[in-house]
C-alpha positions in Angstrom: 8.6 -25.5 32.3 5.5 -27.6 31.7 3.5 -24.4 31.2 5.9 -23.2 28.5 5.8 -26.6 26.7 1.9 -26.5 26.7 2.1 -23.0 25.2 4.7 -24.1 22.6 2.3 -26.9 21.5 -0.5 -24.4 20.8 2.1 -22.2 19.0 2.9 -25.1 16.8 -0.8 -25.3 15.8 -0.9 -21.6 15.0 2.3 -21.9 12.9 0.6 -24.6 10.8 -2.4 -22.3 10.4 0.0 -19.5 9.4 1.7 -21.7 6.8 -1.7 -22.1 5.1 -1.9 -18.3 4.8 1.1 -18.4 2.4 -1.2 -20.0 -0.1 -2.6 -16.6 -0.9 0.6 -15.1 -2.4 1.3 -18.5 -4.0 -2.0 -18.4 -5.8 -1.4 -14.8 -6.9 2.1 -15.7 -8.1 0.9 -18.6 -10.1 -2.0 -16.7 -11.6 0.0 -13.5 -12.4 3.0 -15.5 -13.6 5.5 -13.3 -11.7 8.2 -16.0 -11.8 8.8 -16.6 -8.1 6.0 -19.1 -7.2 8.5 -21.8 -5.9 9.5 -19.6 -2.9 6.0 -20.1 -1.3 5.8 -23.9 -1.2 9.3 -23.9 0.3 8.3 -21.4 3.0 5.0 -23.2 3.7 6.8 -26.6 4.0 9.4 -25.2 6.5 6.7 -23.5 8.6 4.5 -26.6 8.6 7.5 -28.7 9.5 8.4 -26.6 12.5 4.7 -26.3 13.6 4.0 -30.0 13.1 7.2 -30.9 15.0 6.1 -28.8 18.0 2.6 -30.4 18.0 3.8 -34.0 17.7 6.7 -33.6 20.2 4.6 -31.9 22.8 1.3 -33.7 22.3 1.4 -34.9 26.0 1.1 -31.3 27.2 -2.5 -30.6 26.3 -4.3 -28.5 28.9 -6.6 -25.6 29.3 -4.8 -22.3 29.1 -4.9 -20.0 32.0 -4.7 -16.1 31.8 -0.9 -16.2 32.2 -0.6 -18.7 29.3 -2.6 -16.5 27.1 -0.3 -13.6 27.7 2.7 -15.8 27.0 1.3 -17.2 23.8 0.2 -13.8 22.4 3.7 -12.4 23.0 5.3 -15.5 21.4 3.0 -15.2 18.4 3.7 -11.5 17.7 7.5 -12.1 18.1 7.9 -15.4 16.3 5.3 -15.3 13.5 7.1 -12.4 11.7 10.2 -14.6 11.8 8.5 -17.2 9.6 6.9 -14.5 7.5 10.4 -13.3 6.5 11.0 -16.6 4.6 9.0 -15.6 1.4 10.6 -12.2 1.4 14.2 -13.4 1.8 13.7 -16.2 -0.8 12.0 -13.9 -3.3 14.6 -11.2 -3.0 17.3 -13.9 -3.6 15.5 -15.2 -6.6 15.1 -11.7 -8.3 18.8 -10.9 -7.5 18.2 -8.1 -4.9 19.8 -7.9 -1.5 17.6 -7.9 1.6 19.1 -8.3 5.1 17.3 -10.3 7.9 16.9 -7.0 9.9 15.1 -5.4 7.0 12.9 -8.4 6.4 12.0 -8.9 10.0 11.2 -5.1 10.4 8.9 -5.4 7.3 7.0 -8.4 8.5 6.6 -7.0 12.0 5.3 -3.8 10.5 2.8 -5.8 8.5 1.5 -8.1 11.2 1.3 -5.2 13.7 -0.5 -3.1 11.1 2.1 -0.3 11.4 2.6 0.1 7.7 6.2 1.2 8.0 8.5 -0.1 5.2 12.2 -0.4 4.5 11.8 -1.7 1.0 12.6 0.6 -1.9 11.1 0.4 -5.4 7.9 -1.2 -4.4 6.4 -0.7 -7.8 9.0 -3.0 -9.4 8.6 -5.9 -6.9 6.9 -9.1 -8.0 3.2 -8.7 -7.4 3.0 -11.7 -5.1 5.6 -10.1 -2.8 3.5 -7.0 -2.4 0.4 -9.2 -1.9 2.2 -11.0 1.0 3.3 -7.8 2.6 -0.2 -6.3 2.5 -1.9 -9.6 3.4 0.1 -9.7 6.6 -1.7 -6.5 7.7 -5.1 -8.1 7.1 -4.1 -11.1 9.2 -2.8 -8.9 12.0 -5.7 -6.4 11.8 -8.2 -8.4 13.8 -5.5 -10.7 15.3 -4.6 -14.1 14.1 -5.3 -15.5 17.5 -8.9 -14.5 17.4 -9.0 -16.2 14.0 -7.6 -19.3 15.6 -10.3 -19.2 18.3 -12.9 -18.8 15.6 -11.9 -21.6 13.2 -10.0 -24.1 15.5 -12.1 -24.7 18.6 -10.8 -28.2 18.6 -7.4 -26.9 19.6 -8.2 -27.9 23.2 -7.0 -24.6 24.6 -8.9 -21.9 26.5 -10.3 -19.7 23.8 -11.4 -17.1 26.3 -7.9 -16.6 27.5 -6.5 -16.2 24.0 -9.3 -13.7 23.2 -8.7 -11.6 26.3 -5.0 -11.5 25.8 -5.3 -10.5 22.2 -8.3 -8.1 22.3 -7.9 -4.5 23.3 -9.7 -2.4 25.8 -13.2 -3.2 27.3 -13.9 -5.8 24.7 -11.6 -8.1 26.7 -14.3 -8.6 29.3 -17.4 -8.4 27.1 -19.0 -11.7 26.1 -21.0 -10.8 23.0 -22.3 -14.4 22.7 -22.5 -17.3 25.2 -19.5 -19.0 23.6 -16.2 -17.3 23.0 -15.8 -19.2 19.7 -19.0 -17.6 18.4 -17.8 -14.2 19.4 -14.6 -14.6 17.5 -16.4 -15.9 14.5 -18.8 -12.9 14.7 -16.0 -10.4 14.8 -14.2 -12.0 11.9 -17.5 -12.2 10.0 -17.9 -8.4 10.3 -14.2 -8.0 9.3 -14.7 -10.2 6.3 -17.9 -8.3 5.3 -16.1 -4.9 5.4 -13.2 -6.5 3.5 -15.5 -7.7 0.7 -17.3 -4.3 0.4 -14.0 -2.5 0.4 -12.3 -4.5 -2.4 -15.4 -4.2 -4.5 -15.6 -0.4 -3.9 -11.9 0.0 -4.9 -12.4 -2.0 -8.0 -15.6 -0.1 -9.0 -13.8 3.3 -8.8 -10.8 2.4 -10.9 -8.3 0.1 -9.2 -7.2 -3.1 -10.9 -8.4 -6.3 -9.1 -5.0 -7.0 -7.6 -4.4 -3.4 -6.5 -7.9 -3.3 -5.0 -7.2 -6.5 -3.1 -3.9 -5.2 -1.7 -5.2 -1.8 -0.7 -8.3 -3.5 0.9 -5.9 -5.4 3.0 -4.2 -2.2 4.0 -7.4 -0.2 4.6 -9.7 -2.4 6.7 -6.7 -3.4 8.9 -5.7 0.3 9.3 -2.2 -0.8 8.2 -1.6 1.5 5.3 1.2 -0.5 3.6 0.8 0.1 -0.1 2.2 -1.7 -3.2 3.4 1.7 -4.5 6.2 4.0 -3.3 3.8 6.9 -3.7 1.1 5.2 -1.6 -2.5 6.2 -2.6 -0.9 9.3 -4.3 0.1 6.9 -7.1 -3.5 6.9 -8.4 -4.3 10.6 -8.1 -8.0 9.8 -7.7 -10.4 11.7 -5.4 -12.9 8.8 -5.6 -10.3 6.2 -4.4 -9.4 8.6 -1.5 -13.1 8.8 -0.7 -13.5 5.0 -0.6 -10.4 4.8 1.6 -11.7 7.5 3.9 -15.1 5.7 4.4 -13.5 2.4 5.3 -10.8 3.9 7.5 -13.6 5.6 9.5 -15.6 2.3 9.7 -12.5 0.3 10.8 -11.6 2.8 13.5 -14.8 2.0 15.5 -15.3 -1.0 17.8 -16.1 -4.1 15.7 -18.1 -5.4 18.6 -20.6 -2.6 18.1 -21.2 -3.7 14.5 -21.5 -7.3 15.6 -24.2 -6.5 18.2 -26.0 -4.2 15.9 -26.1 -6.8 13.0 -27.1 -9.6 15.4 -29.9 -7.7 17.0 -31.1 -6.0 13.9 -31.0 -2.4 15.1 -28.3 0.3 15.4 -29.6 2.5 18.2 -26.9 1.3 20.7 -24.2 1.8 18.1 -24.9 5.5 17.5 -25.3 6.1 21.3 -21.9 4.6 22.2 -19.8 7.4 23.7 -16.5 6.0 22.5 -17.8 5.8 18.9 -19.1 9.3 19.0 -15.9 10.7 20.4 -13.8 8.8 17.8 -15.8 10.2 14.9 -15.8 13.7 16.3 -12.1 13.6 16.9 -11.3 12.3 13.4 -13.8 14.4 11.4 -13.4 17.5 13.6 -9.7 17.2 13.5 -9.8 16.9 9.7 -11.9 20.1 9.4 -9.6 22.0 11.7 -6.5 21.1 9.6 -8.5 21.9 6.4 -9.2 25.4 7.9 -5.5 25.8 8.7 -4.5 24.9 5.2 -7.0 27.3 3.7 -6.1 30.1 6.1 -2.3 29.7 5.3 -3.1 29.7 1.6 -1.7 26.2 1.1 -4.7 25.1 -0.9 -8.1 26.5 -2.0 -11.1 25.6 0.2 -12.1 22.4 -1.6 -8.5 21.0 -1.9 -7.9 22.0 1.7 -11.0 20.0 2.8 -10.0 17.0 0.6 -6.4 16.8 1.7 -6.9 17.9 5.3 -9.7 15.5 6.2 -8.1 12.5 4.3 -4.7 12.8 5.9 -6.0 13.5 9.4 -8.2 10.4 9.2 -5.4 8.4 7.7 -2.8 9.3 10.2 -5.1 9.5 13.3 -6.6 6.1 12.6 -2.9 4.8 12.4 -3.4 3.8 8.8 -0.7 6.0 7.3 -1.9 6.4 3.6 -0.6 9.6 2.0 -1.4 11.4 -1.3 0.9 14.4 -0.7 3.9 15.2 1.5 2.1 16.8 4.4 5.5 17.7 6.0 5.4 20.8 3.7 2.3 22.0 5.4 2.4 24.3 8.4 4.2 22.4 11.2 1.1 22.3 13.4 -0.7 20.0 11.0 1.7 17.0 11.0 2.4 17.3 14.7 -1.3 17.4 15.5 -2.0 14.4 13.3 0.8 12.4 14.9 -0.5 13.2 18.4 -4.0 12.4 17.4 -2.9 8.9 16.3 -2.4 8.0 19.9 -6.1 8.4 20.9 -8.4 8.5 17.9 -9.3 4.9 17.4 -11.8 2.8 19.5 -10.9 -0.2 21.5 -12.0 -3.3 19.6 -11.0 -1.6 16.3 -8.0 -2.6 14.1 -6.2 0.6 15.0 -3.3 1.2 17.4 -2.5 3.8 20.0 -4.0 4.4 23.5 -7.6 4.0 22.4 -10.3 6.6 22.8 -12.1 4.8 25.7 -9.0 5.2 27.9 -8.9 8.9 27.2 -12.6 9.4 27.9 -12.2 7.7 31.3 -9.1 9.7 32.2 -10.8 12.9 31.3 -13.8 12.0 33.5 -11.5 11.0 36.3 -9.7 14.3 36.0 -13.0 16.2 36.2 -14.0 14.2 39.3 -10.7 15.1 41.0 -11.3 18.8 40.3 -14.8 18.5 41.7 -13.4 16.8 44.9 -11.1 19.8 45.4 -14.1 22.0 45.8 -16.4 19.4 47.4 -14.2 16.8 49.1 -17.2 14.8 50.4 -19.1 14.6 47.2 -19.8 11.1 45.8 -19.3 11.3 42.1 -18.5 8.0 40.4 -16.9 7.9 36.9 -19.5 6.9 34.4 -19.2 6.0 30.7 -22.3 5.3 28.7 -24.4 5.3 31.8 -22.4 2.6 33.5 -20.1 3.1 36.5 -16.4 2.5 35.7 -14.9 0.5 38.5 -11.9 1.8 40.4 -9.8 -1.1 39.3 -10.3 -0.2 35.6 -9.3 3.4 36.3 -6.1 2.3 38.1 -5.3 -0.1 35.2 -5.7 2.7 32.7 -3.5 5.0 34.7 -0.8 2.3 34.9 -1.1 1.8 31.2 -0.7 5.5 30.5 2.4 5.7 32.7 4.0 2.7 31.0 3.0 4.1 27.5 4.5 7.5 28.2 7.7 5.9 29.6 8.0 3.6 26.6 7.8 6.5 24.1 10.4 8.5 26.2 12.8 5.6 26.6 12.7 4.6 22.9 13.1 8.3 21.9 16.1 8.6 24.1 17.7 5.5 22.7 17.2 6.7 19.1 18.7 10.1 20.1 21.7 8.3 21.5 22.4 7.0 18.0 22.7 10.6 16.8 19.4 10.6 14.9 18.0 14.1 14.6 15.4 14.9 17.3 12.4 15.2 15.0 13.0 11.9 13.3 13.9 10.1 16.6 10.9 11.3 18.6 8.4 10.9 15.7 9.7 7.4 14.8 9.3 6.3 18.5 5.7 7.7 18.6 4.8 6.3 15.2 6.2 2.8 16.1 4.4 2.5 19.5 1.2 3.8 18.0 1.6 1.5 14.9 1.1 4.4 12.5 3.9 4.0 10.0 5.0 7.4 8.7 6.4 9.9 11.2 8.2 13.2 10.6 11.7 14.1 9.4 13.5 11.3 7.7 10.6 8.9 8.2 7.9 11.1 6.8 5.4 10.3 4.1 7.7 11.0 1.2 10.4 8.6 2.5 10.6 5.5 4.5 12.7 3.8 7.2 15.5 2.7 4.8 17.7 5.5 6.0 17.8 4.1 9.6 20.7 1.9 10.8 20.1 -1.7 11.7 20.2 -0.8 15.4 17.6 2.0 14.9 15.4 -0.4 13.0 15.5 -2.9 15.9 14.5 -0.1 18.3 11.5 0.7 16.1 10.7 -3.0 15.7 10.5 -3.3 19.5 8.3 -0.2 19.6 5.9 -1.8 17.1 5.7 -5.0 19.0 5.1 -3.2 22.3 2.4 -1.1 20.8 0.6 -4.1 19.3 0.8 -6.0 22.6 -0.4 -2.8 24.4 2.9 -2.8 26.4 1.5 -4.3 29.6 1.2 -7.8 28.2 4.9 -7.8 27.3 6.0 -6.1 30.5 4.1 -8.7 32.5 6.4 -11.4 31.2 9.4 -9.6 32.8 8.0 -9.6 36.3 8.9 -12.3 38.8 5.2 -12.7 39.8 4.4 -13.9 36.3 6.7 -16.9 36.6 5.8 -17.6 40.2 3.2 -20.4 40.5 
């Protein structure tokens, strides 16, 4: 019980930090005069009150966090922060005279913070601009992880920054100290993230977006969230140059941010280009895009240039778990959307803002499979699994195999539950995969030309659980359910 109270104290601090984030849509609402600015001070005050109450009431329980505390806190953050993020949405909808259920509001905020990009809100173009800013800003916060931000800017919290960082970060970056102090590492990663964000918003503005649209779509691009302020997504603009900007920054954000940090810190990029995961990520994304473009050209869907434009853009968009769309790709040959959805599970690097399994895990599993095939022929051969010249420890391989088992089981179980609700198979299975991979659009009724509004409340809660599990990389959440976690 004492451990839980210590974690709740830190959660209170993070809630106070999160309340300050509501100042962004407040400023936009006041500047743009969209008529709903009072909802944000109310939401901020309530969030600050809850967070401050936890901090003051539990001030005696200040202690260094252990690994199990980090797992507990990360899970609480991704489950509870969306709860407070619903306040501006619910109050704004009430003020403009539209109905919005708690289920829909919570789904929307979970989708934002997990960078899934799914939406249940119709008529996005007619919403007050600050509401769309809040939706898209949630993606930006969730992209690099609000806990890493907390470690970067609040080292005086008195908690173990390393444990927060390890619980929040994905893949091998968990165990990589880029600087001697974890706070400096978190600041460095957020510095790169902020640099990309600034470059992206300026690029969008220079090629034709309004400043506010550029800001919102920057939030959605560098976070690989894909939640747009328009029902037609990027297709609203019908601009090849905007698509090119989005393509470049989606590719940049799909690679490990730690590589950028190290390259900028040391002043050379040799190690970046030699990283096997980065190479595999770019080959999968661009190679997959070219393959789909050739398919579209061969099937006479588009001419060669349009096939290359739409094929590469949509493969990169879906495979990086962004989910931007400019056309309804469900009208393409069925191989294309299925291929893109499958690629979304593997085509982003660990340490990026993307979701899915991560490319490094697939590389290690492929090398392990190759080693097992060699051992069938040469049973006494010593052939360690290597990645980038380094030997991968057996413990890491076993961990990846366990993750893959749980990942596959999660997708199957969620698909079966959705099928039990009489949802058609294509929609059910693709919604489960899209939710766990944090992609957003799937196939069938949740494809790029529609959204998740057609699902029932129960189906939305199933997809919400899938998004949370995917963002937590499943094992973190599952660990909480084991008796060993709660045993001292």
